[in-house]
TILODO-285102 format. One line per 4 residues: their letters; for each residue y, z, x of C-alpha. Coordinates in Angstrom, 3 decimals. Last residue first. Layout:
# residues N
A	Y:Z:X; ...
//
This chain:
# residues 116
SGAN	-39.246:-74.424:-30.822; -40.382:-74.059:-27.157; -39.841:-70.734:-25.363; -43.934:-70.349:-25.609
RRFR	-44.909:-66.725:-25.293; -46.401:-65.192:-22.575; -49.519:-63.071:-23.085; -49.806:-60.047:-20.742
SVCG	-53.570:-59.018:-21.260; -53.583:-54.987:-20.248; -56.928:-53.579:-19.430; -57.377:-50.091:-19.045
QYCR	-54.462:-48.651:-20.674; -54.904:-44.731:-19.232; -53.598:-45.187:-15.828; -50.393:-47.281:-17.112
SSYD	-49.255:-43.885:-18.847; -48.875:-43.517:-22.508; -51.948:-40.957:-21.880; -50.278:-38.684:-19.577
NYRC	-53.565:-36.514:-18.952; -52.753:-36.590:-15.273; -49.360:-37.698:-14.241; -49.704:-41.343:-12.654
VVLE	-50.250:-43.208:-9.617; -50.956:-47.162:-9.986; -52.964:-48.835:-7.303; -52.417:-52.086:-6.020
CQLY	-55.288:-54.185:-3.834; -55.241:-56.431:-1.287; -58.515:-57.519:0.191; -59.031:-59.623:3.320
VSPY	-62.314:-62.221:3.840; -63.475:-63.133:7.190; -65.165:-66.405:8.865; -63.420:-68.760:6.817
RNVF	-64.856:-72.583:6.646; -68.118:-71.816:5.144; -66.797:-71.304:1.473; -64.403:-68.878:0.819
SFAN	-67.339:-65.643:1.097; -68.760:-63.156:-0.906; -69.684:-59.456:-0.582; -70.661:-57.797:-3.861
FAFR	-68.351:-55.453:-5.403; -67.438:-51.425:-5.910; -64.978:-49.047:-7.303; -64.279:-45.591:-6.495
AVNS	-60.503:-44.561:-7.360; -59.853:-40.789:-5.624; -56.879:-38.339:-7.035; -58.651:-37.599:-10.301
YPSY	-61.601:-35.966:-8.491; -65.131:-36.074:-9.663; -65.365:-39.822:-9.619; -66.972:-42.021:-11.716
YSSY	-67.470:-45.402:-10.597; -65.604:-49.138:-11.188; -67.563:-52.237:-11.012; -67.056:-55.696:-9.921
TPDK	-69.954:-57.987:-9.788; -68.716:-59.936:-12.733; -65.438:-60.761:-10.956; -62.202:-60.755:-12.896
VCGS	-62.242:-57.339:-14.562; -59.021:-56.254:-16.358; -57.060:-53.463:-14.779; -54.003:-55.806:-14.468
RILE	-56.264:-58.071:-12.494; -59.421:-57.517:-10.996; -61.640:-59.088:-8.323; -59.495:-62.038:-8.222
YTLT	-60.008:-64.468:-5.771; -57.321:-66.175:-3.589; -56.120:-69.246:-1.890; -52.525:-69.663:-2.117
RFNS	-50.721:-66.089:-3.062; -52.429:-63.550:-1.016; -51.035:-65.150:2.374; -50.548:-62.433:5.505
PDPS	-54.354:-61.433:5.705; -55.708:-64.844:4.743; -59.071:-65.793:3.710; -57.803:-64.096:0.447
AVCT	-59.062:-61.462:-1.591; -57.194:-59.597:-4.900; -57.361:-56.355:-6.477; -55.121:-55.109:-8.900
DVFV	-54.986:-52.251:-11.076; -57.041:-49.334:-9.565; -55.850:-46.437:-11.442; -55.320:-42.535:-9.466
VLNP	-54.458:-39.565:-11.339; -51.724:-36.731:-10.420; -52.188:-33.548:-11.525; -52.871:-31.766:-8.267
DSSH	-49.610:-32.170:-6.529; -49.797:-31.298:-2.831; -51.034:-35.361:-2.249; -52.954:-37.392:-0.616
LSAQ	-54.264:-40.246:-3.029; -57.681:-41.754:-2.503; -59.116:-45.179:-2.543; -62.602:-45.470:-2.345
LFLN	-64.467:-48.754:-1.831; -68.781:-49.819:-2.157; -69.380:-52.771:-1.269; -72.652:-54.426:-2.520
QNLD	-74.077:-57.101:-0.180; -74.050:-60.620:-1.755; -73.270:-62.139:2.251; -73.990:-59.808:4.550
VYYP	-71.576:-57.290:5.736; -69.066:-56.434:8.640; -65.985:-54.188:8.720; -63.496:-55.411:10.673
//
């Protein structure tokens, strides 16, 4: 466990370890939950499909394409839950492949109405 105070800035880094230097890492989704085995019921979204959902979430520059850096303020799920767990989905793409998911940024997915 990593102990922090409420509203303390948390800085995170995800690194891709690969012998291929032409890969880039993109943080697509990060969701928090008080239950490490359930990220569907009681959750809090920090970023979803590249779209920032939490106003304290920030991505940071990395000099390395295989490293993604981001931060957010520590929060709690009411007072009943002593811990918060984070689950993130990252995307790996080819460097400079501007048609790939890594270079699209925030993607809003709209559902069409199946009605008349």
